[in-house]
N, C-alpha and C positions, 0 to 999 in steps of 0.2 A: 251635401244634398245630391242625390243620384239624379243624373240627367237621362233623358230618353234617347238622345241622339248618339249613336255609335260613331266613333271617329277613327279613321285610319290616318297614320302619320308616317311619311317617308322622308328620311334625312334627319338623323339625331346627332348633329354636331353641336357646337357650343350654343347656338341659338335654338336649333330645333329641339334639343333635349330640354332646354328651359321652357319652351312653349308647351311641349308635351307634358312636362311636370305640372305646369299651371293648369292645363286642361284636366289632368287626372285629379288635381287638388279640388277643382271645381265640380267634380263628380261625373265627368264624362267617361264612359267606358271606351278605352283607347287601345288600339292595336298598332304597333309601330314596326318599322323595318329600317335597318341600317346595315351596311356591310361589316362594320366593326363590332366584334363580340362584346367589347367593353361597353359600348354604347347600348347594346341590347340588354346587358346585365343591369346597367344603370336605369334603363326604362322600367324594368321589372321592379327595381327597388323603389321607384316613385309611384308605383301602382298600375303601370301599363302591362300589356301582354305583348310578347314578341311574335313576329311573323318571319318566315324563312325567306320571303321574297316580296316584291311590291304587290303582286297579284293577291297574295294571301293577306296583306295588310288592307287591301281595298275590298275584299270579298264581302258583299252584303252591307257595306257602310253607305250612309247617305252623305257623308262629308269626309273628304280626303284632303289633308294638308300635305303639300309638297315643299320641302325646305332643303333642297340640295344645292350644289355649288354654282352650277351654270346651266345654260340652255341645253347643252349636249346631255347633261345628266338628267334634266327634266324630260327630255325626249326619250331617253333610255328607260327611265323608271315608269313612264306612262305607256310607251308604245313598243319597247324592246321585248326581249325574251322574258316571259312571265311578267309582262307589264301590267300596270294597275288599271289602265283604261278599259281593257277587255273584261275585267272582273267587277267593275262598278255597275250597279243597277241603273237602268234608265232613269233620268231625272236627278241623279246624284250631282253634287257640287264639288268641284276641285278648287281648293283655296291655294293659289300659288304664291308663296312667300319668298321665293328665291329672287335674287337680284339678277335680272335678265333684261335684254333690250325690249322696248315696247313693241317693236315690229314683230319679234318672236311671239310675244304674248297675244297680239291680235291674230296672228296665224294659228296659234294654239287654240284660241277660242273657237275658231271655225272648225278645226279638226275634231275638237271635243263635241261641238254641236252636231256634227254628222253622226255621232254615236248616241245622241240624246242626252248629253252631259252639259252642265253649266260650268263656267269658269268665273271665279272671283280673283281679280288681279289685286294681290294684297301684300306687297313687300313691307318690311318692317325696319324699324330703327330703334336703337337704344342699348344694344350690347347684351352680352350674356347675363349680366346681373339683372337687367330689366326683364329679360326673357324669363328668368327663373322666378322673379317676383310678380310676373303678370302685369308689368308696367311698360310695355312697349308702346311705341307710336306706330300705328298701322295706316298706310296710305292706300286706300282701297277704291277700286272701281269695278263696276259690273252691273248686270241686270238687277232690278229690284228683287226678283225671285232668288238670285244668288245671295244677295245681302240677307234676305229673310232666312235662308237656310243656315247662313254662317254667323249671323249676328251674335247669338248667345256664346258661341265659341270664341269669337273675336273679343267679346267683352271680358272673357276669362283670361285672355292673353295680354290685354292692352290697358294702358292708362288713358290713351286717346285713340279713337278711330276716326280718321278723316274719310268722309264719303265724297269722293271726287267726281263722280259721274257714272253714267250708265254703260260706258264703253270700256272693255278691258284694254289695258295699255296706258290709261291715264295715270294709274298708280305707279307703274314702272317708269313713266316719264318723270314724275315727281321724285322717285327714288334715285334716278340718275342724277338729277340736280343735287340732291342731298349728298350722294357719294362724291360728286365733284368737289363740293364745299368741304365735306368731312375729310377727304383725302388731302386736300390742300392744307387744312387746319392741322391735321396730324403731322405732316411733314414740317410745317412752319413751327409747331410746338417743339419738335425735336431740334430744329435748327436754332430756335431762340434759346433753348436751354443750353445747348452745346456752346453757342456763342457767349452766353453769360458766364458759363464755367471757364471757358478759355480766357475771359477777361478777369477772372479771379472772384466772381460773385459766389456767394454761398447759395447752392441750388435750392435748399429748402426755403430760405428767405426770398429768393427770386420767384419761386413758385407762388408763395403766399402773396407777394406783391402783384404779380402779373394776373393772377386769377381774379383779383379785385380791381383791375385796371382795364383800360381800353384794349390792351393787347391780348386779353384772355379770350377763350372760346370753350365750348363744351368739350371738345377734344383735348384741349390743353388741361382743363380741369380734371378730366377722366383719365388721361393716359400718362401725364407727367408723374403721378404717384408710382406707377409701375417702374419708371426710370429711377426715381429716388430710392425705391425699395430693391432695385436690382432684381426685379421679379418679372420674368418674361414667360411665365406660364401662359400658353396661348388661349386668351379669351376670344380674340380675333386676330388671325395670323397675318404677317406681312404679305404672304402669298395672296390673300383675299384682295389686297389693294392692287397688286399686279393685275389681277383679273378685273376688278371693278373700275379702276381708272383706265385700263385698257379698253373696257367696254364704252366708257364715256368718250374716249378719244375716237373710237370707231363711229359712234353716233355723230360726233362733231365732223368727222371726215365725210360722212354721208351728207351732212348739211352744208358742206364746204364752209364750215365755221371754225376759225382758229380758236384753240383753247390753250393758250400758252402757259397759264398757271397750272392747269391740270397736267399738261405735258411735262412740265418741270417736276411736279410731284411724282408723276409716274416714273420718271427716270431715277428719282431717289429710291423709291420702293424697289425698282428693278436692281439698283445697286445693292440694296439690302439682300435681295434674293440671290444675286450673283455671289455675294460674300457668304452665303450659306445660312442666312437668317430668315429665309422664307417661312419655315414652319413655326417660328417663335411668335410671341405676342407682337402685335403691330407697333407697340411702343419701342420695340427693338430697332426700328428705323433709326433711332438715335445713334446706334452703333456705327452707322455710316459716318456720321459727323465725328464721333469719338475717334474713329480711325484717322481722320484728318488732323484733329487737335492733339491726340495723344493723352487726353484727359477724360476720365470717366466721371459721369455725373454722380453715380452712387458713391464712388470713392471720395469725391470732393465733399460729399455730405458729411462723411465721418472723418474728415481730416486727412484723407489720402492714404488710409491704412490698407486699402485693398489694392491688389495688383491690377 
C-alpha cells in the first residue's frame, strides 16, 4: 500500500538499513544516504532511492530518520556541510534513533526548534534481525505533533512503540538504561559460556540449559548461537559497546553515580577492541575469554576439531 509521507533516512548500517527496508516494504517512498556504497546499493535493492549527501536525503521530506553512530555524527549530518537541517521544510519532523546522551537530545531539540523543526527522540532496541522484520522496540518521547507525524512510520518499524512523554530526552534516558543492562548481559553470557567450556561442559547442552534457567537473558539467547556457530558476521559490532557503555559511564560520572558492573563490562569490550575484534559481531567478546582459557567454544561443540 502506497503511503503519502515521503521519508528521508540517514545512516544505513545494520539497524538503519533494516528500518529503511521495513519502511519501503510498508509503502513509504524513501530516499536514503550513507557514506558506504554497498549500503546505498542495498537500499536500492529493497526499494529506496539513494541520495548523494544528507541534504539531498532531506530535501522536501516531512519526516527524516537519523540512525548514525554517535552524537558527533548526528551533529555532522544535520548541521555540517550539506547538512540535512537546512534542507528540511519548516514543520518537518526529525526522528532520532541513534543511541546518544539525553542531554545532547534536549539541546538538539532546541536547535531544531529554532529552524521550525520538530524532534522525536526514538532510540530502538532489538538488533538487526528485528529491524529487518519491522519488529523493533522503540522508546520514544516528544511533542504530540511529532508523534502524530511519525506514528505510521514507527508502526512499520516496530513490534512495540513506548510513548514515554512529551519531552525529548526521555527516550534516550531509557535507552541508556537498556544499554547498561544489555552490555552487562552480553559480557556475562560470554564469560559464562567460556567458564563452562573451560570446565569441560558441552557448549550446546550448556546453552540449552541456561537459556531455560534463571541464568539466561535475551542477550544470552540471541548471541550465544553466534559463538556456537563460529559466526562473527557483524550484526552489532564490539565497537558499538565500547561507545555505548562508554556513554553510560559518562552519564554516571556526571551524576557522581558509581556503575561498577557497567565499568567491568566496558573494560571487557575494550579488551576485545584492543585485540582487534572491534569490527566483528559483538558475540566476539567471547574471544577475550577464549584467549585466557585456550579453549574455543565452537571447537568444543564439534569435539575440538577446529584449531
